[in-house]
N, C-alpha and C positions, 0 to 999 in steps of 0.2 A: 666263726667263731664259737662252742658250744658256749650257755649260759645257762646258771641253774636257777630254778623257779620255786619258790620266793629266791629273795636275792641275798636272804641271811640265813640257810637250811642251818636245823640241826647236825650233830657229829654224828659221821654215819654209827650204826649199830652193828657191831661185829658180828658172823653169821658164820657157821660151821660150815658152809656150803656154797661152793663161788654164785656169784648172782647170776640168774637166769637172765639176759638181757635181752629186753623187748623194744624192737623199734614201731612205733608208729609214723606212718607215712601221713601229715595230713593232720592242722591243729583246729578244725573246725566244729562242728557238733561231734560228728561219728569221731574224731579222734579224741576228744575233751573225754567223752562219754568211757572212750576205751580203756582211758588214763586211767580216771577215778575209778572204774570197777576193777582194774587191775591193780591199784596202791590201797584198796579199802578192804578187798575180799581176804577172808584168813588164807594165811598158805602166802599171801603176797608179801611179807617182809624179805623173802630172799630175791627180790625181782630189782632189774634197771632197768629202768622204762625212759626212755628217748622219746619224744615228738618233735619230729622233723615238719616244721612248717615254714612256707619260703617267709614268709612276711616279720617270722618271729613271734608275732603275738597270736596267742592261742583263742578259740572261744569266737569266732568271727567269721570267719568264711564267706562264703559266695551269701550264702540264706542272709547270715545275722552282721554283716560287714557293715550295712546303710550306717549314715549318722545322722538319716532324717527322721525325725520322731512321727511323721505322718506316715513311715513304713510299719505296719502292724502285724503280728504276728493273726492268722489263719486259722489259728486252733485259740480253745478257750483254756485260759490260764491255770484251769483245775489239771487239765490233761497235759501240759507240760512240764511236770516234774522231772529235774535228772534220774529221780528214784522209782520204780516201778512198783514196790512197798511203801513208801512214804509220800502220797499224790499230795500232802500239802507242802510238800518243801519249798516248791515256788512261790507260794504265796506266803509262807513265812519269812523268807527271803525281802520278797516285795516292802514288806511289814515292816521289817530291819532297817532297811533300808527306805525307807519313806514313800515308797512308790504305790501305786493303785495294789490294793487288796481282792479286788471284785475277782471270785471262783468263774464269774461268768465273762469278765472282760477280755480283752484282747490287747497283754502289751506292747509295749515297740518293741520292735525286731533288736535295736540296738540294746534296751535292757535285757533283752533275752542271751543277750550274748556277755553282759556282765553278769548276769546269773553264773554262766558256764564258765566263766572267769574264775568267781569266786568259788564256786565249790569243787573246781579244780585244787584252787589254794587252799583249801579245808581239808584235803587229804594228801597236801604236795608235805615230803621229807626229803632229804640226802638222796633216797631212791629217783627223783623226776630230773630232769635235764628236759631245755628246752632248747635245741639248735635251729639257726636261723641259717635259712638257705634250701635252695631245691634238690632235692636228688634227683639224681639225672639218670642213676643207673644203681642195678641192686646184682651181686655178683654172688653165685653160690661158692663157700670155702669147702674144697675135698673135705671130709672129716667132719661137716655140719657145721651150720650157720651161715650168715652173710655177707657180705662186706658192700654198707651204702657209699653211696661215692657221690657228692657233691663238685661242682667246677674248681673247687683249690682244699677239698677237704675228704675224708671218709672217715667213718667209723663201723661197728664192727656187731652184729646182732644175733644171737639165736633163732630168734624166731622174728616175723614180721606182719604187721596188720594194714593192708592197704587201705587208708581211712580219707581217701583222698576228693570225698563229696563228689559235685559235679560238675564239669568239664564246661569250658569255656560254649558258647551258642555257637551251634551249627551254620556254615555257612551260606549266607543268603543267598539261593540260585533264583537270577529271574529272565526268564525265556531260556531256560535250559545251561547258560553260564553263568558261574560264579562272579557276584558283584566284584570290581576291582575298587582300589583304593580311591577315594575322592574325599573333598573337603567339607560335604556333607553327608558324607556317609561315616556311622559310628555301628562299627559290628557288635561293640560289647555296649550291654544296658547297663554295665555296673560299672564304669566309667564314665561319670556324669560330667567330665571338667568340661568337654565340649556343647552339652546343654549350659550349661551356666554361662556360657559365652554368647549365646547366642541373641539378637535382640528382641527387646519387650515385647515385640509385635509379631514375633515368631511362628510360623506353623513348622511343625514337626509329622512326619508318617513313621506311626509305631507300629512294625510289622509283630502283628501276635498281637490275642487277645487274654492271655492268660496273667497269672499274677503279677508276674514281672513287670509284665507292659504294662501294669495296673498302678504299679511303684512309679516308675518311670512319668506317666502319665501325670502324679501329681506332684512329682518333683517339678518336672516343666513348666503345668501350668499355676503352681503354687507361687512361681517366684513373680510372675507378671502376668497383671489382670487379663492383658490384650492378647497373649498366647491363643494359638489353638493347636488341639491334636486330632489328626485322621489315624485313627485303630481300626486294622484290619487283617484278617486271618481268611482263612479256606472257606471256615464256617461261622464268621463272625459271631461268635460264642464267648458270651463271659461268664466267667465264673457265677457260681449262684451267690446270692447271701447266707450270711448265716442270721436264725432270727432268735428273738427273745428266747428265753429257758423254756426249754421243754420238760412237762412235768409226767410224762409218758415215753418210757422206753417201747422197742416194738423188737420181736426175738422173730426173726427167720426161721424155718426149718432150715435142718441141716443138709447143705447142697451136696449129694452124692454123685460121686465118678462112677464113670465120665460124664462131662457137662460138654455141651456144646454153644459156643457163643450167641447163637441165637436163641437157644434154650435158656440160656442164663437171663440174656434180652429182657425173653419171655417172663418169667421166673422173677426177674423183678420188678413188671410193671406188674404183676399179678398181688406181689406183697404191698406195692405201694395201692394199687384200687382196695385191696382187703384192710389196710393202715385206715385210709381218709374215712371208707366206711366208717371206721370207728372213732372218727374225730383225731387221728396221729397223721402227724406231717410227714411228706415223705422225708424228709431228712434224717426223721429215726430210723427208716428203712434203711437206709444208707449206710449210719453208724451201726446200727445192729446187725450188717453185714460184714462191717470194719474184722470182725475176731477170725471169720472164715477165710477173708479174700486169697491168704496168702494157701493154703489149703487148695481151696477153688482152682486157682491156676493150674500150681501142681496137678493139680485132677486132669487138666484140658492137654489135648493132643498139641502138636507144635502147630498142626495143621490149622486148629480151631484157636490157637492165641493170636496167630496171624489178622485170622479174620475178625477175631477181637478188637485189634488194632487196627485192624484198615476199617471198620466197620462202626463198633462200640465205644471204643477207648476216648474218643474226645466229649462224647455226649455224658458219661460215666465222671470223667474227671472235673466239669466244671459241677458236677454233683457232690462229687467226692470231697475235691480240695476249693472251698468255700471261703469268699470273703467277708471281713467283718463288718460288721452292720455299719459302721462310722465309713467305711472304705466305701460300701454301697451307697452311703448318701451323698458323698461327694462326687461320684461319679453320675448321677442321677443330674446332680446342681451344674455341673456342669454341662450335662446335655442340654439341658432345660435352659440353660446360658446358649448354648450354639456352639461354646468352647470346645467342645468333645462330638465327633461324630465317628459312630461304629460302624464298618460295613462287611460283607461277605467276599468273599474272592479270591484276597488275597493280592499282589502283585504282580499285573503282567507284563509292565516296562517302564522301565526306569529310561528318562534321558537327563544327559549331563549338561547342566546349563552354567558351569564354571564352579559360584560359591553356592548357586542353589542350582536345584534337579524338578522335572518334572515326572509326575510319578501316576502310571495309567493305573487303576484298581478294578478288578474284574471286567463286570459289563458297564460298569461307571463310564461313562460319556464323554465328558470333560476329564484331562489331567488334573491330578493337585499340584499347585505350585509348593514348593517346601525348602525349608531351609534346612530340612536335617531328617535323614532318615534311619531309626533305629531298627537294630535288629533284636528283635526280642522271642523270637521263635523258638526259645526256650536251650538248654543244654545240648549239648553234643552226645550222645549217650554212646556212639559207636566208638571202640580203642583203634578199630583201624582207618579209621580217617582221623584220629585225633593227632595234632602235631606236639604233645606232648612228650618230652625225651624219657622221661621214663617210661610210659606205657611204651614206646616205639621201641626201648631197651628192651622191656621186658617180654615184648611179643618176639624179638631177634633171638632173643637168647631159648625161645619154647617156654619161659616160664611160665606166661600169661596166653589165655586167646580169649576172645569174645565167643558170649551167649550164643546159642541158634538162634537169636532174635537182633544179635547186636544192640542192646539194649546197657549193655555191662561187659561184665567180664564173668567167664566160664567159673562156675563156683559148683561145692556141694552143697547141699539144703542149708547144714550147716556152717557155712563159710567156710571150708576149707577149699585153698586156690587150685583150680585144676590147670594143667599144661595143656599146652597143643595138640595133644594125643589122648587127652581128656582123663592123664593121670593124676593125684593129689600131689600136691607140690610141699612137702615134708616142710613144717613150720610156716607157711605162709596163710595168712587169710585175707578177709574184706570185709567191711562194714560199711555199711547204708547203703549212698546210690547205686555205686557199683554190682549191686545183687539186685537190683530192678529185674532183671532178666530170667531170675531164676524165682524170685519170689511176687512179683508186679511191688505188693506194698513195700516197700523199703525204702521211701525217702523221709519219713515224717518221724519225729520225736520219740512215738510210742516203740513202733517197732526199731529205730535205731539203738534206742535205749537197750532193748531185749536184747539184741545181736551184739551188741556189745557187753554184755553180763556175757552172754553164751561163747564169746571167744575167749573172755578172761577165763570162766572156768576150764577151758578146754584148755588154754594154756598153762593153767596152773595144777592141773590134772597131770598133764604132760610132765612136768617139773617134779609130780611126785611120784610118777612111776617110772622116771629115768630115774 
């Protein structure tokens, strides 16, 4: 059933033209920031915005849905404002609500969800509806617009923004076969109920060494002092930590297209060496390259992008997506206590032992007896392998297609959806992680908020020209 947000909106304001109906599929950060921009932009008075969120709770999504206060943002608070032109907004909100206001600090992820909710509430009025339930299909209407279908209801929109965020983790494949269901197998790391029920002296093997794996390990180990985690991935690389405030920035020369992936890696190494010679930490080089990242990616050929993914991507990501210092300190303490071991090589074999399992890791001789095997390999971006009913329906209708690298949706550079033939789909857009294949840098708040603003401007411009 459709519900209004907030619960007691003011009376509708009369307009001279019919409202333009905008449907946003997904109520996480991408969807909320899109709605905020639509509702707050000049010309947005004639909009009717509906956020379709399966849980009915906006602002959380996968990234910020955790309730564990030890799960921290991996970006400093000063960079996480919902408004690019008001960088202090998050800090001002934190001060008003009695939270930490350190601009160099890393807020709990659950606090950022609350910030997104409050930001949306600050611009919400009669124009906004939040509809609980999963959208299973989107059907073009002859003459223009779309019908959004759920299990027991439907709604109509003139334009649609796909802001569904990250998909569930890719299926865990061991020795060429997809791992089947088992009492000890947790295929979704964001469903922690299975971990909470394990014994106080349990051992968990966590497949993956990224930020999600780290959050999972923290929750599991902090609950009981006798628990143990063995974390493994192909490279065995953990994200690097942030360090204290850096007073010196680093601006690299503009990278001119065309560029090869090996050439880009060499350029980065040269810039790091040049920075270090002047006493500047390599992290400043990574941060200084961020404004260029999307242009560099788009200037690379498809083959070079593939080579980057195969050869350099993981080494870049552990430097680009760093963990908060407090988190790094926790991991170091776990390792010193012998409660956390990080191994390279990934999973070679798993033997089912009923309620438990034995996990063979890389070239390690002895198997690891485990009470749980947790899939933290990261979200599955390939929509051709997704079991999501909406993505299946959009592909069957030819309204959506994977990008060439299968990292998300095929879109124009400015977010317009491309169909199976590569043609723009009128009135359909994407914001956030689904655009990673086109932009590469498309999963962090600074990029998502810019995309949300651009998509809002495009829809408002279309309303005016129409």
